[in-house]
C-alpha positions as CSV (number, residue, x, y, z in Angstrom):
1,X,159.7,97.1,19.3
2,X,156.6,97.9,20.3
3,X,156.9,97.1,23.9
4,X,160.2,98.9,23.7
5,X,158.4,101.9,22.3
6,X,155.6,101.8,25.0
7,X,158.7,101.7,27.8
8,X,160.7,104.6,26.1
9,X,157.4,106.5,26.1
10,X,156.6,105.9,29.7
11,X,160.0,106.6,30.5
12,X,159.9,109.9,28.7
13,X,156.7,110.6,30.3
14,X,158.4,110.0,34.0
15,X,161.0,112.0,32.8
16,X,159.0,115.1,31.7
17,X,156.6,114.7,35.2
18,X,159.5,114.9,37.0
19,X,161.1,118.2,35.6
20,X,157.7,119.8,35.3
21,X,157.5,119.1,39.1
22,X,161.1,120.2,39.8
23,X,160.3,123.8,37.9
24,X,157.1,123.9,40.0
25,X,158.7,123.4,43.1
26,X,162.1,125.7,42.2
27,X,159.4,128.6,41.1
28,X,157.2,128.3,44.3
29,X,160.4,128.5,46.7
30,X,161.8,131.3,44.6
31,X,158.4,132.8,44.3
32,X,157.2,135.8,47.2
33,X,155.8,134.4,50.1
34,X,151.8,135.0,50.5
35,X,151.0,138.0,52.5
36,X,150.9,137.7,56.4
37,X,147.6,138.5,58.0
38,X,146.9,140.1,61.6
39,X,144.1,138.7,64.0
40,X,143.4,142.1,64.9
41,X,143.8,145.3,63.0
42,X,144.4,147.6,66.3
43,X,146.1,146.4,69.5
44,X,147.7,148.1,72.6
45,X,151.4,147.2,73.6
46,X,151.2,143.8,75.8
47,X,148.4,142.6,74.0
48,X,148.3,139.1,72.2
49,X,147.7,139.2,68.6
50,X,147.9,135.7,65.9
51,X,149.7,136.1,62.5
52,X,149.4,133.5,60.2
53,X,150.1,133.0,56.2
54,X,147.7,133.5,53.9
55,X,147.7,130.7,51.8
56,X,150.4,127.6,51.8
57,X,153.8,128.6,51.4
58,X,157.1,126.1,50.3
59,X,158.4,126.7,53.7
60,X,158.1,123.4,55.9
61,X,158.1,122.7,59.6
62,X,162.3,122.7,60.1
63,X,162.5,126.2,58.5
64,X,163.0,129.0,61.1
65,X,161.5,132.2,59.3
66,X,161.5,135.3,61.5
67,X,158.7,137.9,61.7
68,X,159.8,141.1,62.2
69,X,157.5,144.3,62.5
70,X,158.2,147.4,60.7
71,X,156.3,151.3,60.8
72,X,154.4,151.8,57.7
73,X,156.3,154.9,57.1
74,X,159.4,154.0,56.4
75,X,158.8,150.3,55.5
76,X,160.4,150.8,52.1
77,X,163.6,152.0,53.7
78,X,164.2,148.8,55.8
79,X,166.1,145.9,53.6
80,X,168.3,143.8,56.2
81,X,167.6,141.8,59.4
82,X,170.3,144.0,61.0
83,X,168.4,147.3,60.8
84,X,167.2,148.3,64.1
85,X,164.1,149.5,62.7
86,X,163.0,146.4,62.4
87,X,161.6,144.4,65.5
88,X,161.6,140.8,65.7
89,X,158.3,139.5,66.7
90,X,159.3,135.6,67.1
91,X,159.1,132.8,64.2
92,X,156.7,131.5,62.6
93,X,155.9,127.9,63.5
94,X,154.8,125.7,59.9
95,X,153.0,122.4,59.6
96,X,153.9,119.9,56.9
97,X,151.3,121.5,54.4
98,X,153.3,124.7,54.4
99,X,150.7,126.8,56.7
100,X,152.5,129.1,59.1
101,X,151.3,130.9,62.3
102,X,152.9,132.8,65.4
103,X,151.2,134.1,68.4
104,X,152.9,137.1,69.7
105,X,152.6,140.1,71.9
106,X,152.5,143.5,70.6
107,X,155.7,145.3,71.2
108,X,156.3,148.9,72.9
109,X,156.6,150.8,69.7
110,X,155.5,154.6,69.0
111,X,151.8,154.8,68.0
112,X,151.0,154.3,64.4
113,X,150.7,151.8,61.5
114,X,152.8,149.0,61.1
115,X,153.6,146.1,58.6
116,X,155.3,142.6,58.4
117,X,158.6,141.5,56.9
118,X,160.2,138.1,57.3
119,X,163.4,136.2,56.3
120,X,164.9,132.8,56.4
121,X,168.5,133.1,57.2
122,X,169.3,129.5,58.1
123,X,167.2,128.1,55.2
124,X,168.5,125.6,52.9
125,X,167.2,126.5,50.1
126,X,169.3,130.5,49.4
127,X,166.6,132.2,47.8
128,X,164.6,132.0,50.9
129,X,167.0,133.5,53.0
130,X,166.1,137.0,51.7
131,X,164.3,139.8,53.8
132,X,161.1,140.4,52.2
133,X,158.9,143.6,53.6
134,X,155.3,142.5,53.2
135,X,153.9,145.1,51.3
136,X,150.1,146.1,51.3
137,X,149.8,147.6,47.7
138,X,150.8,144.3,46.8
139,X,147.7,142.6,48.0
140,X,145.1,140.7,46.2
141,X,142.1,142.6,47.7
142,X,140.9,145.4,50.3
143,X,140.2,142.6,52.9
144,X,143.4,141.2,52.6
145,X,145.2,144.8,52.8
146,X,143.4,145.6,56.0
147,X,144.7,142.6,57.8
148,X,148.7,143.1,56.6
149,X,148.5,146.2,58.8
150,X,148.6,147.0,62.5
151,X,147.6,150.1,64.2
152,X,149.5,150.1,67.7
153,X,147.3,152.3,69.7
154,X,148.8,154.9,72.1
155,X,147.0,153.3,75.2
156,X,149.4,155.6,77.4
157,X,146.1,158.4,76.9
158,X,144.5,156.4,79.6
159,X,147.1,155.3,81.7
160,X,149.3,158.5,82.8
161,X,149.1,160.5,85.8
162,X,146.6,163.0,85.0
163,X,144.0,160.3,84.2
164,X,145.2,158.1,87.4
165,X,144.8,160.9,89.4
166,X,141.2,162.3,88.1
167,X,140.4,158.1,88.7
168,X,141.3,157.8,91.9
169,X,139.9,161.0,93.2
170,X,136.4,160.2,91.6
171,X,136.3,157.0,93.2
172,X,137.1,158.1,96.7
173,X,134.9,160.8,96.6
174,X,132.0,158.4,95.5
175,X,133.0,156.1,98.2
176,X,132.5,159.1,100.8
177,X,129.1,159.7,99.5
178,X,128.3,156.0,99.7
179,X,127.1,156.2,95.9
180,X,126.2,152.9,94.3
181,X,127.7,150.9,91.5
182,X,131.6,151.7,92.4
183,X,132.9,148.3,90.6
184,X,130.9,149.1,87.8
185,X,132.1,152.7,87.3
186,X,135.6,152.6,88.3
187,X,137.2,149.3,88.5
188,X,138.5,147.3,85.6
189,X,136.2,144.0,85.0
190,X,137.3,140.8,86.8
191,X,138.9,139.2,84.3
192,X,141.6,142.1,84.1
193,X,141.6,143.0,88.0
194,X,144.4,142.1,90.5
195,X,143.2,143.0,93.9
196,X,141.7,145.2,96.7
197,X,143.4,145.2,100.1
198,X,143.1,147.5,103.0
199,X,144.3,147.4,106.7
200,X,141.2,145.6,107.9
201,X,143.0,142.7,106.3
202,X,145.9,142.9,104.2
203,X,146.7,139.4,103.9
204,X,144.0,138.5,101.6
205,X,142.6,140.6,98.8
206,X,138.6,141.4,99.0
207,X,137.2,139.1,96.2
208,X,136.1,140.8,93.4
209,X,132.4,140.2,93.6
210,X,132.3,141.2,96.9
211,X,133.7,144.5,96.5
212,X,130.5,146.8,96.2
213,X,129.3,145.3,99.9
214,X,132.6,145.9,101.2
215,X,132.3,149.6,100.6
216,X,129.2,149.9,101.7
217,X,130.9,148.4,105.1
218,X,133.5,150.5,105.2
219,X,131.3,153.7,104.7
220,X,128.7,152.2,107.7
221,X,132.4,152.0,110.1
222,X,132.8,155.9,109.2
223,X,135.8,155.7,107.1
224,X,136.3,158.6,104.8
225,X,139.5,159.1,103.0
226,X,140.4,162.1,100.5
227,X,143.4,161.6,98.0
228,X,146.4,163.8,98.9
229,X,149.0,163.2,96.4
230,X,149.6,160.6,93.6
231,X,153.0,159.9,92.0
232,X,152.7,157.8,88.8
233,X,155.8,155.1,88.6
234,X,155.8,153.9,84.9
235,X,154.1,151.0,82.8
236,X,154.0,147.1,83.0
237,X,154.0,145.1,79.8
238,X,152.3,142.5,81.0
239,X,149.7,142.7,82.6
240,X,149.6,146.3,80.8
241,X,149.2,149.1,83.7
242,X,150.3,152.2,84.6
243,X,151.7,151.7,88.3
244,X,151.6,154.6,90.7
245,X,151.6,155.2,94.6
246,X,149.1,157.4,96.8
247,X,149.0,159.3,99.8
248,X,145.5,159.6,101.4
249,X,144.1,161.1,104.7
250,X,141.3,159.9,106.8
251,X,138.7,162.6,107.6
252,X,138.4,163.4,111.4
253,X,141.4,161.3,112.4
254,X,144.0,163.5,110.1
255,X,146.1,160.4,110.0
256,X,147.8,160.2,106.7
257,X,148.3,156.6,105.1
258,X,150.1,155.7,101.7
259,X,149.3,153.0,99.1
260,X,149.8,151.9,95.7
261,X,147.6,151.0,92.5
262,X,147.6,150.2,88.9
263,X,145.6,151.8,86.7
264,X,144.3,149.0,83.5
265,X,145.9,150.6,80.2
266,X,143.0,149.3,77.8
267,X,140.1,150.6,80.1
268,X,141.4,153.2,81.8
269,X,140.3,151.7,85.2
270,X,141.4,150.8,88.5
271,X,143.1,147.3,88.3
272,X,144.6,147.0,91.6
273,X,144.4,149.0,95.3
274,X,146.7,148.2,98.5
275,X,146.0,150.7,101.4
276,X,148.8,150.5,103.8
277,X,147.0,152.8,106.4
278,X,144.4,154.8,107.0
């Protein structure tokens, strides 16, 4: 009888343990997902950011959890995947322990503060299919709250016709006066630079680290040019630039030439110059 009671007690213990585990699993899966955190709190459209869960979740690698970006001022009004004010960013990738992450580009949206929302329309557990907006007001700390919001910058302040015209005109003036350090003053950094091409060799761009020397040589050859007109063409998301075409005139000869260029929207400096004729 003692053996029977022992076995019965063990069976009851196993049953209780299984029940508690099942209830805990149901509780976790039915609870609100933990906050999603941005790797950057400010970013320009087209730049990459990392989004990750702040804690383990009940999601598994097979779950396709979509992440959305919503303007903070209207976040409380957005309650569905179908709402056009929710911009999809991608799908979170989860490991076997329930940690999720996503690397994505910041979309071109109106400048301002944005928060995240998520949902898993195809999850087997119906409780995980709901659309959930990540409210910073529920964050457990100020540090977490700050990382739940991203501010999309107004990059067009440095990427428009007025700025590009002043930038190119300033560069040409400094070039004509043989001023020093043109690369450091007017050009984007090497990792954001694309090329310089001019009529001396339109097939091969001048290497970035030889540009200052190249500009000195052009000046010594008597080349002096002024900007006649610049027409701004529009924006590229990647690389993030404002493109333009221009007309220039070479001093002394009166020859009018054409070219194209681009302004790096993040730094407000020249990222590309091609001069077809001068």
